[in-house]
C-alpha positions in Angstrom: -8.6 -32.3 18.4 -9.5 -35.8 17.1 -11.3 -38.0 19.5 -9.1 -41.1 20.2 -10.6 -44.5 19.5 -9.9 -48.1 19.9 -11.1 -51.0 17.6 -12.7 -54.0 19.2 -12.2 -57.7 18.0 -15.4 -57.4 15.7 -14.2 -54.2 14.1 -16.5 -51.8 16.3 -14.7 -48.5 16.9 -15.2 -47.1 20.5 -13.6 -44.3 22.4 -10.3 -45.2 24.0 -11.1 -45.6 27.8 -7.6 -44.2 28.7 -8.2 -41.0 26.7 -11.9 -40.5 27.1 -13.0 -37.7 29.5 -14.8 -38.9 32.6 -17.8 -36.6 32.0 -19.7 -35.3 28.9 -22.2 -32.5 28.6 -25.6 -33.9 27.6 -28.4 -31.7 28.6 -28.4 -28.1 27.4 -29.9 -25.2 29.6 -33.1 -25.1 27.5 -33.7 -28.9 28.0 -33.0 -28.5 31.8 -35.1 -25.4 32.1 -38.0 -27.0 30.4 -37.8 -30.2 32.4 -38.0 -28.4 35.8 -40.6 -25.9 34.5 -42.8 -28.9 33.6 -42.1 -30.7 37.0 -42.8 -27.6 39.1 -45.7 -26.5 37.1 -47.5 -29.9 37.2 -46.8 -30.5 40.8 -48.0 -27.0 41.7 -51.1 -27.1 39.7 -52.0 -30.6 41.1 -51.4 -29.6 44.6 -51.3 -26.2 46.1 -52.8 -24.4 43.1 -55.6 -27.0 42.3 -58.4 -24.9 43.7 -56.8 -21.4 43.0 -58.3 -21.1 39.5 -56.6 -17.8 38.5 -53.1 -19.0 39.6 -53.9 -22.4 38.1 -54.7 -20.9 34.8 -51.6 -18.9 34.5 -49.3 -21.7 35.6 -51.0 -23.7 32.8 -50.1 -20.9 30.3 -46.5 -21.2 31.4 -46.4 -24.9 31.0 -47.9 -24.6 27.4 -45.4 -21.9 26.6 -42.6 -24.1 27.8 -43.9 -27.0 25.6 -44.1 -24.7 22.7 -40.4 -23.7 23.0 -39.4 -27.4 23.6 -41.2 -28.6 20.5 -39.1 -26.1 18.4 -35.9 -26.9 20.3 -36.6 -30.6 19.4 -35.8 -29.7 15.8 -33.2 -27.0 16.1 -31.4 -27.7 19.4 -28.2 -29.6 20.1 -28.1 -33.3 19.3 -29.5 -34.8 22.5 -32.4 -32.3 22.5 -33.6 -33.3 19.1 -36.5 -35.8 18.8 -34.5 -37.7 16.2 -32.0 -38.7 18.9 -34.5 -40.4 21.2 -37.7 -41.0 19.5 -37.5 -44.6 18.8 -39.5 -46.9 16.3 -41.5 -49.8 17.4 -38.7 -52.4 16.7 -36.1 -50.5 18.6 -38.4 -49.7 21.6 -39.5 -53.4 21.7 -35.9 -54.5 21.7 -35.1 -52.2 24.5 -37.9 -53.2 26.6 -37.0 -56.8 26.2 -33.6 -56.1 27.2 -34.9 -54.3 30.4 -37.0 -57.3 31.3 -33.8 -59.5 30.9 -31.9 -56.8 32.9 -29.5 -56.4 30.0 -30.5 -53.0 28.7 -27.7 -50.8 27.4 -26.9 -47.5 29.0 -27.8 -44.4 26.8 -26.1 -41.2 27.1 -29.2 -39.3 26.1 -32.8 -40.5 26.6 -33.1 -44.3 26.2 -36.1 -45.5 24.1 -38.4 -46.0 27.0 -37.5 -42.6 28.5 -38.1 -41.0 25.1 -41.5 -42.5 24.8 -42.3 -41.3 28.4 -41.2 -37.9 27.5 -43.3 -37.7 24.4 -46.4 -39.0 26.4 -45.9 -36.4 29.1 -45.5 -33.5 26.7 -48.5 -34.6 24.7 -50.7 -35.0 27.8 -49.5 -31.8 29.3 -50.4 -30.0 26.1 -53.8 -31.7 26.0 -54.4 -30.8 29.5 -53.6 -27.1 28.7 -55.8 -27.0 25.8 -58.8 -28.6 27.7 -58.2 -26.1 30.6 -58.3 -23.2 28.2 -61.5 -24.6 26.6 -63.1 -24.6 30.0 -62.9 -20.9 30.1 -64.8 -20.4 26.9 -68.5 -19.6 26.9 -69.2 -22.4 24.5 -67.9 -25.0 27.0 -68.6 -23.1 30.3 -69.5 -25.7 32.9 -69.6 -28.6 30.5 -69.2 -31.8 32.9 -67.5 -33.9 30.1 -64.8 -31.3 29.6 -64.1 -31.0 33.2 -63.8 -34.8 33.6 -61.6 -35.0 30.6 -59.3 -32.4 32.0 -59.3 -34.0 35.3 -58.5 -37.4 33.9 -55.7 -36.0 31.8 -54.2 -34.3 34.8 -54.3 -37.6 37.1 -52.8 -39.5 34.2 -49.9 -37.0 34.0 -49.3 -37.5 37.7 -49.4 -41.3 37.4 -46.9 -41.3 34.6 -44.7 -38.7 36.4 -44.5 -41.0 39.4 -43.5 -43.9 37.1 -41.0 -41.8 35.3 -39.3 -40.9 38.6 -39.3 -44.5 39.8 -37.8 -45.7 36.5 -35.0 -42.9 36.8 -34.2 -44.2 40.2 -34.0 -47.7 39.0 -31.8 -46.8 35.9 -29.6 -44.7 38.3 -29.0 -47.8 40.5 -28.6 -50.1 37.5 -26.1 -47.9 35.6 -24.4 -46.4 38.7 -25.2 -42.8 37.9 -27.5 -40.0 39.3 -29.9 -39.3 36.5 -31.7 -36.7 38.5 -28.7 -34.8 39.2 -27.6 -34.9 35.6 -30.8 -33.0 34.7 -29.6 -30.3 37.2 -26.1 -30.1 36.0 -26.3 -31.3 32.4 -23.3 -33.6 32.8 -23.3 -37.5 32.6 -20.5 -40.1 32.7 -18.9 -40.5 29.3 -19.7 -43.5 27.2 -17.6 -46.6 27.5 -17.7 -50.3 26.5 -21.2 -51.1 25.2 -22.9 -47.7 26.2 -24.9 -46.2 23.4 -23.1 -42.8 22.7 -24.4 -40.3 20.2 -22.8 -37.4 22.0 -20.8 -34.9 20.1 -17.0 -35.0 20.6 -15.7 -32.9 23.6 -14.6 -29.4 22.7 
C-alpha cells in the first residue's frame, strides 16, 4: 500500500496525519539486545564485578563481542540501525546543538545527531576499555601502572557519559512527550508528524 501524504504550503511532502499510524517500529531486536547488553555489562563491571577479576574479564569479553556484532549490524542492519542514518557531520551536529540550546530541536524518529555522537563515543570507549583490559592480562604488560590507570580512566569516563546519556534521554522524553527508555525496550516510537525528522521505512 502506498503511504498517504499531504503537501504543505512550501511544497514539502509529509505523511497525512489522518492516515499515519500512531506508532512505528524503529529499534530492531539486535539494536535493543546490544543496548541492554552494554548497559548491564558496564554497570555490572563497574559495581558488583569490579573486584571479581575472573567474572569482570568474561563480562568484558561479552561486551566486546556485542560491540563487534553491532559494528557489522551498523552496515547491514535495518535503516535506523545503520551508522549512515545517525552519524552526523560537524555542520548538522552544530545546527542540532544550537537548536537544543534554543529549545527548538526537532524530534527524530531514530537517533538525533547528539544521541548518535554519544552512541559512537560509548562504543569506542567500551571497545578501548575492553582492549586495555585484555592487555592487562598479557605478560608484556602485567602490572603496568600506566595501563591500569588508562583502563580505569576509560571505565570512569564511560560511566560519566552513560549518566549524561540517561539524563539527556529523560530530558528529551519530557521535551517530545514520549518515553525513549521504553522505546528501547519495545522497539516502537510515536510516528512522525509535522516537523519531525522521519527516515523510517513505510509501515508494512
